[in-house]
All heavy atoms as a GROMACS GRO file, in nm:
protein
  595
    1MET      N    1   0.083  -0.119   0.000
    1MET     CA    2  -0.004   0.001   0.004
    1MET      C    3   0.084   0.124   0.000
    1MET      O    4   0.056   0.220  -0.067
    1MET     CB    5  -0.091  -0.004   0.121
    1MET     CG    6  -0.171   0.122   0.137
    1MET     SD    7  -0.341   0.090   0.102
    1MET     CE    8  -0.406   0.251   0.123
    2GLY      N    9   0.193   0.121   0.074
    2GLY     CA   10   0.282   0.238   0.083
    2GLY      C   11   0.330   0.280  -0.052
    2GLY      O   12   0.334   0.398  -0.084
    3SER      N   13   0.364   0.188  -0.137
    3SER     CA   14   0.413   0.222  -0.271
    3SER      C   15   0.308   0.292  -0.352
    3SER      O   16   0.338   0.381  -0.429
    3SER     CB   17   0.469   0.097  -0.342
    3SER     OG   18   0.361   0.005  -0.362
    4LEU      N   19   0.181   0.252  -0.341
    4LEU     CA   20   0.076   0.318  -0.416
    4LEU      C   21   0.054   0.461  -0.365
    4LEU      O   22   0.040   0.554  -0.445
    4LEU     CB   23  -0.059   0.241  -0.400
    4LEU     CG   24  -0.075   0.117  -0.486
    4LEU    CD1   25  -0.205   0.048  -0.450
    4LEU    CD2   26  -0.068   0.146  -0.631
    5VAL      N   27   0.056   0.481  -0.234
    5VAL     CA   28   0.037   0.611  -0.178
    5VAL      C   29   0.153   0.699  -0.222
    5VAL      O   30   0.133   0.815  -0.262
    5VAL     CB   31   0.028   0.604  -0.026
    5VAL    CG1   32   0.036   0.743   0.039
    5VAL    CG2   33  -0.100   0.532   0.018
    6GLU      N   34   0.275   0.650  -0.210
    6GLU     CA   35   0.394   0.727  -0.250
    6GLU      C   36   0.397   0.750  -0.400
    6GLU      O   37   0.425   0.861  -0.445
    6GLU     CB   38   0.518   0.657  -0.203
    6GLU     CG   39   0.532   0.653  -0.053
    6GLU     CD   40   0.632   0.549  -0.005
    6GLU    OE1   41   0.703   0.490  -0.088
    6GLU    OE2   42   0.644   0.535   0.117
    7HIS      N   43   0.371   0.645  -0.479
    7HIS     CA   44   0.377   0.655  -0.622
    7HIS      C   45   0.279   0.762  -0.677
    7HIS      O   46   0.316   0.838  -0.769
    7HIS     CB   47   0.343   0.520  -0.688
    7HIS     CG   48   0.336   0.524  -0.839
    7HIS    ND1   49   0.452   0.530  -0.914
    7HIS    CD2   50   0.232   0.526  -0.922
    7HIS    CE1   51   0.418   0.535  -1.041
    7HIS    NE2   52   0.284   0.530  -1.048
    8HIS      N   53   0.159   0.770  -0.621
    8HIS     CA   54   0.064   0.867  -0.666
    8HIS      C   55   0.066   0.998  -0.589
    8HIS      O   56  -0.017   1.085  -0.613
    8HIS     CB   57  -0.077   0.805  -0.660
    8HIS     CG   58  -0.098   0.692  -0.758
    8HIS    ND1   59  -0.112   0.712  -0.894
    8HIS    CD2   60  -0.102   0.558  -0.737
    8HIS    CE1   61  -0.126   0.596  -0.954
    8HIS    NE2   62  -0.120   0.502  -0.864
    9LYS      N   63   0.163   1.008  -0.499
    9LYS     CA   64   0.182   1.132  -0.420
    9LYS      C   65   0.052   1.175  -0.353
    9LYS      O   66   0.013   1.293  -0.354
    9LYS     CB   67   0.239   1.242  -0.509
    9LYS     CG   68   0.376   1.210  -0.563
    9LYS     CD   69   0.428   1.320  -0.653
    9LYS     CE   70   0.566   1.297  -0.704
    9LYS     NZ   71   0.593   1.175  -0.772
   10VAL      N   72  -0.010   1.077  -0.287
   10VAL     CA   73  -0.137   1.102  -0.215
   10VAL      C   74  -0.103   1.134  -0.069
   10VAL      O   75  -0.020   1.073  -0.008
   10VAL     CB   76  -0.227   0.979  -0.224
   10VAL    CG1   77  -0.351   0.997  -0.139
   10VAL    CG2   78  -0.261   0.946  -0.362
   11ASP      N   79  -0.173   1.236  -0.015
   11ASP     CA   80  -0.159   1.269   0.125
   11ASP      C   81  -0.233   1.160   0.203
   11ASP      O   82  -0.358   1.150   0.195
   11ASP     CB   83  -0.220   1.405   0.150
   11ASP     CG   84  -0.226   1.444   0.296
   11ASP    OD1   85  -0.178   1.368   0.383
   11ASP    OD2   86  -0.279   1.553   0.324
   12PRO      N   87  -0.168   1.076   0.285
   12PRO     CA   88  -0.232   0.969   0.359
   12PRO      C   89  -0.343   1.023   0.452
   12PRO      O   90  -0.439   0.953   0.478
   12PRO     CB   91  -0.120   0.907   0.441
   12PRO     CG   92   0.002   0.940   0.370
   12PRO     CD   93  -0.020   1.076   0.307
   13GLY      N   94  -0.338   1.146   0.492
   13GLY     CA   95  -0.441   1.209   0.576
   13GLY      C   96  -0.572   1.227   0.504
   13GLY      O   97  -0.676   1.251   0.566
   14LYS      N   98  -0.570   1.216   0.370
   14LYS     CA   99  -0.691   1.231   0.290
   14LYS      C  100  -0.745   1.095   0.246
   14LYS      O  101  -0.839   1.090   0.166
   14LYS     CB  102  -0.665   1.317   0.168
   14LYS     CG  103  -0.630   1.461   0.203
   14LYS     CD  104  -0.617   1.546   0.086
   14LYS     CE  105  -0.588   1.690   0.133
   14LYS     NZ  106  -0.580   1.782   0.021
   15VAL      N  107  -0.688   0.984   0.294
   15VAL     CA  108  -0.728   0.850   0.257
   15VAL      C  109  -0.810   0.789   0.370
   15VAL      O  110  -0.776   0.803   0.489
   15VAL     CB  111  -0.605   0.762   0.227
   15VAL    CG1  112  -0.643   0.618   0.205
   15VAL    CG2  113  -0.527   0.816   0.111
   16ILE      N  114  -0.919   0.722   0.333
   16ILE     CA  115  -0.993   0.641   0.427
   16ILE      C  116  -0.980   0.495   0.381
   16ILE      O  117  -1.022   0.461   0.271
   16ILE     CB  118  -1.142   0.681   0.433
   16ILE    CG1  119  -1.155   0.827   0.475
   16ILE    CG2  120  -1.219   0.589   0.526
   16ILE    CD1  121  -1.295   0.880   0.469
   17PHE      N  122  -0.914   0.411   0.462
   17PHE     CA  123  -0.891   0.272   0.430
   17PHE      C  124  -1.004   0.192   0.496
   17PHE      O  125  -1.020   0.190   0.616
   17PHE     CB  126  -0.756   0.228   0.486
   17PHE     CG  127  -0.724   0.087   0.457
   17PHE    CD1  128  -0.687   0.048   0.333
   17PHE    CD2  129  -0.728  -0.007   0.557
   17PHE    CE1  130  -0.655  -0.085   0.305
   17PHE    CE2  131  -0.701  -0.143   0.535
   17PHE     CZ  132  -0.665  -0.180   0.406
   18LEU      N  133  -1.085   0.128   0.411
   18LEU     CA  134  -1.200   0.049   0.459
   18LEU      C  135  -1.171  -0.100   0.441
   18LEU      O  136  -1.123  -0.141   0.334
   18LEU     CB  137  -1.327   0.083   0.379
   18LEU     CG  138  -1.370   0.230   0.376
   18LEU    CD1  139  -1.479   0.248   0.275
   18LEU    CD2  140  -1.417   0.267   0.513
   19ASN      N  141  -1.204  -0.180   0.540
   19ASN     CA  142  -1.192  -0.326   0.525
   19ASN      C  143  -1.295  -0.398   0.613
   19ASN      O  144  -1.356  -0.335   0.700
   19ASN     CB  145  -1.049  -0.375   0.547
   19ASN     CG  146  -1.006  -0.354   0.689
   19ASN    OD1  147  -1.066  -0.394   0.784
   19ASN    ND2  148  -0.896  -0.279   0.704
   20VAL      N  149  -1.304  -0.530   0.593
   20VAL     CA  150  -1.404  -0.606   0.663
   20VAL      C  151  -1.347  -0.665   0.790
   20VAL      O  152  -1.404  -0.656   0.896
   20VAL     CB  153  -1.463  -0.716   0.573
   20VAL    CG1  154  -1.561  -0.803   0.653
   20VAL    CG2  155  -1.529  -0.656   0.453
   21VAL      N  156  -1.230  -0.733   0.779
   21VAL     CA  157  -1.169  -0.800   0.894
   21VAL      C  158  -1.024  -0.761   0.902
   21VAL      O  159  -0.954  -0.758   0.801
   21VAL     CB  160  -1.182  -0.951   0.884
   21VAL    CG1  161  -1.112  -1.021   1.001
   21VAL    CG2  162  -1.327  -0.998   0.870
   22SER      N  163  -0.979  -0.725   1.022
   22SER     CA  164  -0.841  -0.688   1.040
   22SER      C  165  -0.777  -0.776   1.154
   22SER      O  166  -0.848  -0.831   1.235
   22SER     CB  167  -0.832  -0.540   1.092
   22SER     OG  168  -0.880  -0.456   0.995
   23ALA      N  169  -0.647  -0.779   1.151
   23ALA     CA  170  -0.570  -0.837   1.260
   23ALA      C  171  -0.500  -0.725   1.330
   23ALA      O  172  -0.462  -0.625   1.267
   23ALA     CB  173  -0.470  -0.939   1.208
   24PRO      N  174  -0.483  -0.734   1.457
   24PRO     CA  175  -0.411  -0.625   1.532
   24PRO      C  176  -0.276  -0.591   1.471
   24PRO      O  177  -0.237  -0.475   1.466
   24PRO     CB  178  -0.396  -0.679   1.675
   24PRO     CG  179  -0.505  -0.781   1.686
   24PRO     CD  180  -0.522  -0.841   1.549
   25GLU      N  181  -0.204  -0.697   1.423
   25GLU     CA  182  -0.071  -0.676   1.362
   25GLU      C  183  -0.082  -0.585   1.239
   25GLU      O  184   0.002  -0.496   1.218
   25GLU     CB  185  -0.009  -0.808   1.322
   25GLU     CG  186   0.017  -0.903   1.440
   25GLU     CD  187  -0.099  -0.994   1.472
   25GLU    OE1  188  -0.215  -0.967   1.437
   25GLU    OE2  189  -0.071  -1.100   1.532
   26GLY      N  190  -0.182  -0.607   1.156
   26GLY     CA  191  -0.198  -0.524   1.037
   26GLY      C  192  -0.239  -0.380   1.070
   26GLY      O  193  -0.190  -0.287   1.008
   27LEU      N  194  -0.325  -0.368   1.168
   27LEU     CA  195  -0.365  -0.231   1.208
   27LEU      C  196  -0.249  -0.152   1.265
   27LEU      O  197  -0.231  -0.033   1.232
   27LEU     CB  198  -0.479  -0.237   1.312
   27LEU     CG  199  -0.611  -0.291   1.258
   27LEU    CD1  200  -0.711  -0.307   1.373
   27LEU    CD2  201  -0.669  -0.192   1.152
   28ARG      N  202  -0.165  -0.223   1.344
   28ARG     CA  203  -0.045  -0.153   1.398
   28ARG      C  204   0.047  -0.112   1.284
   28ARG      O  205   0.097   0.002   1.283
   28ARG     CB  206   0.028  -0.245   1.495
   28ARG     CG  207  -0.011  -0.234   1.636
   28ARG     CD  208   0.084  -0.307   1.730
   28ARG     NE  209   0.085  -0.451   1.708
   28ARG     CZ  210  -0.001  -0.534   1.762
   28ARG    NH1  211  -0.097  -0.490   1.838
   28ARG    NH2  212   0.006  -0.664   1.740
   29ARG      N  213   0.070  -0.200   1.188
   29ARG     CA  214   0.160  -0.170   1.079
   29ARG      C  215   0.107  -0.052   0.994
   29ARG      O  216   0.179   0.041   0.958
   29ARG     CB  217   0.185  -0.291   0.993
   29ARG     CG  218   0.270  -0.259   0.876
   29ARG     CD  219   0.362  -0.365   0.835
   29ARG     NE  220   0.448  -0.321   0.726
   29ARG     CZ  221   0.475  -0.394   0.621
   29ARG    NH1  222   0.436  -0.519   0.614
   29ARG    NH2  223   0.551  -0.346   0.527
   30MET      N  224  -0.020  -0.055   0.965
   30MET     CA  225  -0.082   0.055   0.889
   30MET      C  226  -0.066   0.187   0.964
   30MET      O  227  -0.028   0.290   0.905
   30MET     CB  228  -0.231   0.030   0.860
   30MET     CG  229  -0.259  -0.077   0.761
   30MET     SD  230  -0.215  -0.031   0.588
   30MET     CE  231  -0.334   0.097   0.560
   31HIS      N  232  -0.091   0.186   1.096
   31HIS     CA  233  -0.079   0.308   1.173
   31HIS      C  234   0.065   0.356   1.180
   31HIS      O  235   0.091   0.479   1.175
   31HIS     CB  236  -0.136   0.288   1.313
   31HIS     CG  237  -0.126   0.410   1.396
   31HIS    ND1  238  -0.203   0.523   1.372
   31HIS    CD2  239  -0.053   0.442   1.502
   31HIS    CE1  240  -0.173   0.617   1.456
   31HIS    NE2  241  -0.082   0.571   1.539
   32GLU      N  242   0.158   0.261   1.192
   32GLU     CA  243   0.299   0.305   1.196
   32GLU      C  244   0.345   0.364   1.064
   32GLU      O  245   0.416   0.463   1.060
   32GLU     CB  246   0.390   0.182   1.226
   32GLU     CG  247   0.379   0.134   1.370
   32GLU     CD  248   0.442   0.000   1.391
   32GLU    OE1  249   0.505  -0.054   1.297
   32GLU    OE2  250   0.434  -0.053   1.503
   33GLU      N  251   0.297   0.307   0.952
   33GLU     CA  252   0.340   0.353   0.820
   33GLU      C  253   0.265   0.482   0.778
   33GLU      O  254   0.316   0.568   0.714
   33GLU     CB  255   0.318   0.242   0.716
   33GLU     CG  256   0.403   0.259   0.597
   33GLU     CD  257   0.407   0.137   0.511
   33GLU    OE1  258   0.404   0.025   0.561
   33GLU    OE2  259   0.416   0.153   0.386
   34PHE      N  260   0.135   0.493   0.819
   34PHE     CA  261   0.051   0.603   0.780
   34PHE      C  262  -0.028   0.656   0.904
   34PHE      O  263  -0.149   0.631   0.915
   34PHE     CB  264  -0.047   0.562   0.668
   34PHE     CG  265   0.018   0.500   0.551
   34PHE    CD1  266   0.009   0.361   0.527
   34PHE    CD2  267   0.087   0.574   0.462
   34PHE    CE1  268   0.065   0.302   0.421
   34PHE    CE2  269   0.148   0.515   0.351
   34PHE     CZ  270   0.138   0.380   0.331
   35PRO      N  271   0.037   0.722   0.994
   35PRO     CA  272  -0.030   0.764   1.116
   35PRO      C  273  -0.148   0.858   1.096
   35PRO      O  274  -0.233   0.867   1.185
   35PRO     CB  275   0.078   0.829   1.201
   35PRO     CG  276   0.190   0.860   1.105
   35PRO     CD  277   0.177   0.763   0.988
   36THR      N  278  -0.154   0.926   0.981
   36THR     CA  279  -0.268   1.022   0.963
   36THR      C  280  -0.383   0.960   0.882
   36THR      O  281  -0.487   1.024   0.866
   36THR     CB  282  -0.218   1.148   0.890
   36THR    OG1  283  -0.162   1.114   0.763
   36THR    CG2  284  -0.115   1.221   0.974
   37MET      N  285  -0.364   0.841   0.831
   37MET     CA  286  -0.466   0.773   0.751
   37MET      C  287  -0.580   0.725   0.841
   37MET      O  288  -0.554   0.670   0.950
   37MET     CB  289  -0.409   0.653   0.676
   37MET     CG  290  -0.506   0.589   0.577
   37MET     SD  291  -0.433   0.452   0.487
   37MET     CE  292  -0.315   0.535   0.384
   38LYS      N  293  -0.703   0.745   0.799
   38LYS     CA  294  -0.821   0.696   0.872
   38LYS      C  295  -0.842   0.550   0.834
   38LYS      O  296  -0.841   0.516   0.716
   38LYS     CB  297  -0.944   0.780   0.836
   38LYS     CG  298  -0.936   0.919   0.889
   38LYS     CD  299  -1.046   1.006   0.835
   38LYS     CE  300  -1.036   1.149   0.876
   38LYS     NZ  301  -0.919   1.214   0.816
   39ILE      N  302  -0.865   0.462   0.936
   39ILE     CA  303  -0.887   0.321   0.913
   39ILE      C  304  -1.024   0.285   0.971
   39ILE      O  305  -1.049   0.310   1.086
   39ILE     CB  306  -0.776   0.236   0.974
   39ILE    CG1  307  -0.638   0.272   0.918
   39ILE    CG2  308  -0.804   0.084   0.954
   39ILE    CD1  309  -0.522   0.211   0.992
   40ILE      N  310  -1.107   0.225   0.886
   40ILE     CA  311  -1.239   0.176   0.929
   40ILE      C  312  -1.246   0.028   0.902
   40ILE      O  313  -1.224  -0.017   0.789
   40ILE     CB  314  -1.350   0.250   0.856
   40ILE    CG1  315  -1.346   0.398   0.886
   40ILE    CG2  316  -1.487   0.192   0.893
   40ILE    CD1  317  -1.442   0.484   0.806
   41THR      N  318  -1.269  -0.047   1.007
   41THR     CA  319  -1.280  -0.195   0.991
   41THR      C  320  -1.404  -0.240   1.066
   41THR      O  321  -1.442  -0.185   1.169
   41THR     CB  322  -1.153  -0.264   1.044
   41THR    OG1  323  -1.158  -0.403   1.013
   41THR    CG2  324  -1.132  -0.244   1.191
   42MET      N  325  -1.468  -0.346   1.015
   42MET     CA  326  -1.586  -0.401   1.078
   42MET      C  327  -1.551  -0.488   1.199
   42MET      O  328  -1.631  -0.492   1.291
   42MET     CB  329  -1.669  -0.478   0.977
   42MET     CG  330  -1.738  -0.391   0.875
   42MET     SD  331  -1.839  -0.481   0.762
   42MET     CE  332  -1.953  -0.565   0.871
   43ALA      N  333  -1.440  -0.562   1.193
   43ALA     CA  334  -1.409  -0.654   1.298
   43ALA      C  335  -1.255  -0.664   1.314
   43ALA      O  336  -1.184  -0.658   1.217
   43ALA     CB  337  -1.468  -0.789   1.272
   44VAL      N  338  -1.214  -0.681   1.437
   44VAL     CA  339  -1.071  -0.709   1.463
   44VAL      C  340  -1.064  -0.844   1.525
   44VAL      O  341  -1.114  -0.870   1.633
   44VAL     CB  342  -1.010  -0.602   1.557
   44VAL    CG1  343  -0.865  -0.632   1.584
   44VAL    CG2  344  -1.031  -0.462   1.503
   45ASP      N  345  -1.004  -0.938   1.449
   45ASP     CA  346  -0.986  -1.076   1.501
   45ASP      C  347  -0.871  -1.084   1.598
   45ASP      O  348  -0.798  -0.985   1.617
   45ASP     CB  349  -0.969  -1.172   1.382
   45ASP     CG  350  -1.107  -1.215   1.322
   45ASP    OD1  351  -1.209  -1.179   1.380
   45ASP    OD2  352  -1.103  -1.280   1.217
   46ALA      N  353  -0.851  -1.205   1.651
   46ALA     CA  354  -0.750  -1.226   1.757
   46ALA      C  355  -0.606  -1.200   1.709
   46ALA      O  356  -0.527  -1.145   1.786
   46ALA     CB  357  -0.761  -1.366   1.807
   47GLY      N  358  -0.573  -1.235   1.588
   47GLY     CA  359  -0.437  -1.210   1.540
   47GLY      C  360  -0.406  -1.301   1.420
   47GLY      O  361  -0.494  -1.350   1.357
   48LEU      N  362  -0.275  -1.320   1.397
   48LEU     CA  363  -0.230  -1.402   1.286
   48LEU      C  364  -0.172  -1.530   1.335
   48LEU      O  365  -0.109  -1.533   1.443
   48LEU     CB  366  -0.125  -1.327   1.201
   48LEU     CG  367  -0.165  -1.195   1.142
   48LEU    CD1  368  -0.043  -1.127   1.078
   48LEU    CD2  369  -0.280  -1.208   1.044
   49ASN      N  370  -0.188  -1.636   1.261
   49ASN     CA  371  -0.123  -1.762   1.296
   49ASN      C  372   0.017  -1.770   1.234
   49ASN      O  373   0.062  -1.669   1.175
   49ASN     CB  374  -0.209  -1.884   1.258
   49ASN     CG  375  -0.230  -1.901   1.108
   49ASN    OD1  376  -0.160  -1.842   1.027
   49ASN    ND2  377  -0.325  -1.984   1.072
   50GLU      N  378   0.082  -1.887   1.244
   50GLU     CA  379   0.218  -1.900   1.191
   50GLU      C  380   0.228  -1.875   1.042
   50GLU      O  381   0.330  -1.832   0.988
   50GLU     CB  382   0.277  -2.039   1.224
   50GLU     CG  383   0.260  -2.089   1.364
   50GLU     CD  384   0.116  -2.140   1.391
   50GLU    OE1  385   0.059  -2.216   1.310
   50GLU    OE2  386   0.065  -2.107   1.499
   51ALA      N  387   0.118  -1.906   0.971
   51ALA     CA  388   0.115  -1.892   0.824
   51ALA      C  389   0.066  -1.752   0.782
   51ALA      O  390   0.044  -1.725   0.665
   51ALA     CB  391   0.025  -1.998   0.762
   52LYS      N  392   0.051  -1.662   0.879
   52LYS     CA  393   0.004  -1.523   0.857
   52LYS      C  394  -0.139  -1.516   0.810
   52LYS      O  395  -0.179  -1.420   0.742
   52LYS     CB  396   0.097  -1.450   0.760
   52LYS     CG  397   0.242  -1.446   0.800
   52LYS     CD  398   0.261  -1.363   0.923
   52LYS     CE  399   0.405  -1.347   0.952
   52LYS     NZ  400   0.438  -1.348   1.090
   53PHE      N  401  -0.224  -1.614   0.844
   53PHE     CA  402  -0.368  -1.608   0.820
   53PHE      C  403  -0.435  -1.545   0.942
   53PHE      O  404  -0.398  -1.572   1.056
   53PHE     CB  405  -0.425  -1.749   0.801
   53PHE     CG  406  -0.395  -1.812   0.670
   53PHE    CD1  407  -0.283  -1.890   0.655
   53PHE    CD2  408  -0.480  -1.795   0.560
   53PHE    CE1  409  -0.253  -1.952   0.531
   53PHE    CE2  410  -0.452  -1.852   0.439
   53PHE     CZ  411  -0.337  -1.930   0.423
   54ILE      N  412  -0.538  -1.463   0.918
   54ILE     CA  413  -0.615  -1.404   1.028
   54ILE      C  414  -0.688  -1.514   1.099
   54ILE      O  415  -0.752  -1.599   1.038
   54ILE     CB  416  -0.711  -1.294   0.976
   54ILE    CG1  417  -0.634  -1.179   0.916
   54ILE    CG2  418  -0.798  -1.247   1.096
   54ILE    CD1  419  -0.727  -1.072   0.856
   55VAL      N  420  -0.681  -1.514   1.234
   55VAL     CA  421  -0.750  -1.616   1.312
   55VAL      C  422  -0.856  -1.546   1.397
   55VAL      O  423  -0.829  -1.448   1.464
   55VAL     CB  424  -0.646  -1.684   1.410
   55VAL    CG1  425  -0.711  -1.786   1.498
   55VAL    CG2  426  -0.533  -1.746   1.328
   56PRO      N  427  -0.985  -1.591   1.395
   56PRO     CA  428  -1.034  -1.706   1.318
   56PRO      C  429  -1.051  -1.672   1.171
   56PRO      O  430  -1.051  -1.764   1.088
   56PRO     CB  431  -1.165  -1.743   1.385
   56PRO     CG  432  -1.215  -1.617   1.447
   56PRO     CD  433  -1.089  -1.537   1.484
   57GLY      N  434  -1.071  -1.548   1.131
   57GLY     CA  435  -1.081  -1.513   0.989
   57GLY      C  436  -1.206  -1.559   0.922
   57GLY      O  437  -1.300  -1.605   0.985
   58LEU      N  438  -1.203  -1.549   0.787
   58LEU     CA  439  -1.318  -1.584   0.706
   58LEU      C  440  -1.299  -1.711   0.623
   58LEU      O  441  -1.373  -1.739   0.533
   58LEU     CB  442  -1.355  -1.469   0.612
   58LEU     CG  443  -1.396  -1.338   0.676
   58LEU    CD1  444  -1.414  -1.228   0.571
   58LEU    CD2  445  -1.528  -1.355   0.754
   59GLY      N  446  -1.191  -1.785   0.653
   59GLY     CA  447  -1.165  -1.908   0.580
   59GLY      C  448  -1.122  -1.869   0.437
   59GLY      O  449  -1.045  -1.774   0.416
   60ASP      N  450  -1.172  -1.940   0.340
   60ASP     CA  451  -1.137  -1.920   0.201
   60ASP      C  452  -1.232  -1.827   0.127
   60ASP      O  453  -1.265  -1.850   0.010
   60ASP     CB  454  -1.131  -2.056   0.128
   60ASP     CG  455  -1.019  -2.141   0.181
   60ASP    OD1  456  -0.918  -2.084   0.229
   60ASP    OD2  457  -1.029  -2.263   0.175
   61PHE      N  458  -1.285  -1.728   0.193
   61PHE     CA  459  -1.386  -1.640   0.132
   61PHE      C  460  -1.341  -1.586  -0.002
   61PHE      O  461  -1.417  -1.590  -0.099
   61PHE     CB  462  -1.424  -1.526   0.226
   61PHE     CG  463  -1.513  -1.427   0.161
   61PHE    CD1  464  -1.648  -1.450   0.150
   61PHE    CD2  465  -1.465  -1.305   0.109
   61PHE    CE1  466  -1.734  -1.361   0.088
   61PHE    CE2  467  -1.551  -1.214   0.046
   61PHE     CZ  468  -1.684  -1.242   0.038
   62GLY      N  469  -1.221  -1.530  -0.007
   62GLY     CA  470  -1.176  -1.473  -0.134
   62GLY      C  471  -1.166  -1.573  -0.245
   62GLY      O  472  -1.210  -1.545  -0.358
   63ASP      N  473  -1.120  -1.689  -0.217
   63ASP     CA  474  -1.110  -1.798  -0.316
   63ASP      C  475  -1.251  -1.836  -0.366
   63ASP      O  476  -1.277  -1.854  -0.483
   63ASP     CB  477  -1.041  -1.920  -0.263
   63ASP     CG  478  -0.893  -1.897  -0.246
   63ASP    OD1  479  -0.839  -1.809  -0.312
   63ASP    OD2  480  -0.831  -1.969  -0.166
   64ARG      N  481  -1.344  -1.849  -0.268
   64ARG     CA  482  -1.480  -1.886  -0.312
   64ARG      C  483  -1.545  -1.775  -0.392
   64ARG      O  484  -1.610  -1.797  -0.492
   64ARG     CB  485  -1.564  -1.919  -0.185
   64ARG     CG  486  -1.520  -2.047  -0.115
   64ARG     CD  487  -1.621  -2.088  -0.010
   64ARG     NE  488  -1.651  -1.982   0.086
   64ARG     CZ  489  -1.597  -1.971   0.206
   64ARG    NH1  490  -1.508  -2.056   0.250
   64ARG    NH2  491  -1.637  -1.868   0.287
   65TYR      N  492  -1.527  -1.649  -0.350
   65TYR     CA  493  -1.593  -1.540  -0.417
   65TYR      C  494  -1.539  -1.517  -0.557
   65TYR      O  495  -1.615  -1.499  -0.651
   65TYR     CB  496  -1.572  -1.410  -0.334
   65TYR     CG  497  -1.642  -1.291  -0.388
   65TYR    CD1  498  -1.780  -1.273  -0.366
   65TYR    CD2  499  -1.580  -1.198  -0.465
   65TYR    CE1  500  -1.847  -1.166  -0.413
   65TYR    CE2  501  -1.644  -1.088  -0.519
   65TYR     CZ  502  -1.779  -1.074  -0.492
   65TYR     OH  503  -1.847  -0.963  -0.543
   66PHE      N  504  -1.406  -1.529  -0.572
   66PHE     CA  505  -1.344  -1.502  -0.703
   66PHE      C  506  -1.323  -1.628  -0.785
   66PHE      O  507  -1.274  -1.621  -0.899
   66PHE     CB  508  -1.213  -1.429  -0.685
   66PHE     CG  509  -1.230  -1.288  -0.634
   66PHE    CD1  510  -1.198  -1.256  -0.505
   66PHE    CD2  511  -1.283  -1.188  -0.722
   66PHE    CE1  512  -1.213  -1.124  -0.457
   66PHE    CE2  513  -1.295  -1.060  -0.673
   66PHE     CZ  514  -1.264  -1.027  -0.541
   67GLY      N  515  -1.356  -1.746  -0.730
   67GLY     CA  516  -1.340  -1.869  -0.803
   67GLY      C  517  -1.199  -1.908  -0.825
   67GLY      O  518  -1.160  -1.972  -0.925
   68THR      N  519  -1.110  -1.867  -0.736
   68THR     CA  520  -0.966  -1.898  -0.748
   68THR      C  521  -0.930  -2.000  -0.641
   68THR      O  522  -1.001  -2.020  -0.543
   68THR     CB  523  -0.880  -1.776  -0.730
   68THR    OG1  524  -0.907  -1.718  -0.601
   68THR    CG2  525  -0.909  -1.670  -0.837
   69ARG      N  526  -0.818  -2.061  -0.658
   69ARG     CA  527  -0.770  -2.156  -0.558
   69ARG      C  528  -0.622  -2.130  -0.540
   69ARG      O  529  -0.546  -2.116  -0.635
   69ARG     CB  530  -0.789  -2.298  -0.606
   69ARG     CG  531  -0.755  -2.398  -0.497
   69ARG     CD  532  -0.817  -2.531  -0.527
   69ARG     NE  533  -0.803  -2.616  -0.411
   69ARG     CZ  534  -0.733  -2.724  -0.410
   69ARG    NH1  535  -0.678  -2.770  -0.518
   69ARG    NH2  536  -0.723  -2.795  -0.299
   70THR      N  537  -0.578  -2.122  -0.417
   70THR     CA  538  -0.434  -2.098  -0.389
   70THR      C  539  -0.385  -2.214  -0.303
   70THR      O  540  -0.463  -2.285  -0.240
   70THR     CB  541  -0.416  -1.966  -0.311
   70THR    OG1  542  -0.490  -1.966  -0.191
   70THR    CG2  543  -0.459  -1.847  -0.395
   71ILE      N  544  -0.255  -2.227  -0.297
   71ILE     CA  545  -0.192  -2.330  -0.214
   71ILE      C  546  -0.202  -2.280  -0.070
   71ILE      O  547  -0.162  -2.168  -0.036
   71ILE     CB  548  -0.046  -2.350  -0.253
   71ILE    CG1  549  -0.039  -2.402  -0.397
   71ILE    CG2  550   0.022  -2.444  -0.158
   71ILE    CD1  551   0.096  -2.406  -0.457
   72ARG      N  552  -0.254  -2.363   0.016
   72ARG     CA  553  -0.275  -2.329   0.156
   72ARG      C  554  -0.174  -2.401   0.246
   72ARG      O  555  -0.139  -2.513   0.222
   72ARG     CB  556  -0.416  -2.369   0.200
   72ARG     CG  557  -0.521  -2.301   0.124
   72ARG     CD  558  -0.547  -2.163   0.181
   72ARG     NE  559  -0.645  -2.093   0.105
   72ARG     CZ  560  -0.642  -1.966   0.081
   72ARG    NH1  561  -0.545  -1.895   0.124
   72ARG    NH2  562  -0.740  -1.909   0.011
   73THR      N  563  -0.136  -2.331   0.349
   73THR     CA  564  -0.052  -2.399   0.451
   73THR      C  565  -0.129  -2.422   0.579
   73THR      O  566  -0.074  -2.462   0.678
   73THR     CB  567   0.077  -2.310   0.481
   73THR    OG1  568   0.031  -2.183   0.521
   73THR    CG2  569   0.161  -2.297   0.360
   74GLN      N  570  -0.256  -2.391   0.574
   74GLN     CA  571  -0.340  -2.411   0.690
   74GLN      C  572  -0.448  -2.510   0.653
   74GLN      O  573  -0.494  -2.513   0.539
   74GLN     CB  574  -0.396  -2.276   0.737
   74GLN     CG  575  -0.543  -2.257   0.721
   74GLN     CD  576  -0.590  -2.125   0.774
   74GLN    OE1  577  -0.513  -2.038   0.813
   74GLN    NE2  578  -0.716  -2.100   0.770
   75PRO      N  579  -0.488  -2.597   0.746
   75PRO     CA  580  -0.598  -2.691   0.717
   75PRO      C  581  -0.726  -2.625   0.687
   75PRO      O  582  -0.757  -2.516   0.737
   75PRO     CB  583  -0.607  -2.776   0.844
   75PRO     CG  584  -0.532  -2.701   0.949
   75PRO     CD  585  -0.444  -2.600   0.886
   76HIS      N  586  -0.810  -2.686   0.598
   76HIS     CA  587  -0.940  -2.633   0.565
   76HIS      C  588  -1.042  -2.674   0.663
   76HIS      O  589  -1.051  -2.776   0.720
   76HIS     CB  590  -0.985  -2.679   0.431
   76HIS     CG  591  -0.908  -2.607   0.316
   76HIS    ND1  592  -0.772  -2.577   0.327
   76HIS    CD2  593  -0.949  -2.564   0.199
   76HIS    CE1  594  -0.740  -2.514   0.218
   76HIS    NE2  595  -0.843  -2.507   0.138
   0.00000   0.00000   0.00000
C-alpha cells in the first residue's frame, strides 16, 4: 500500500482505508506507516497464525468469491 500512496503522491491524511476483517498486527503496521490515515474496519480478529492467516478469519472467502484456488499452509 505504501508504494501506491507514494507513487501517486497522495496525502495519507486524505485517505480512508476500509476493510471487513483486520488483525491487530496489520492495524499496527498501517498506523506506523501512515499515522494520519483513517482506518475503518468491521471486525478485529484475535491475530495471525504462523502462516500469517487471520485467526479465526473468514476461511477461504476470497477464493470462493473469485473462483480462485491458492496453495494453503493451513488446514481447511
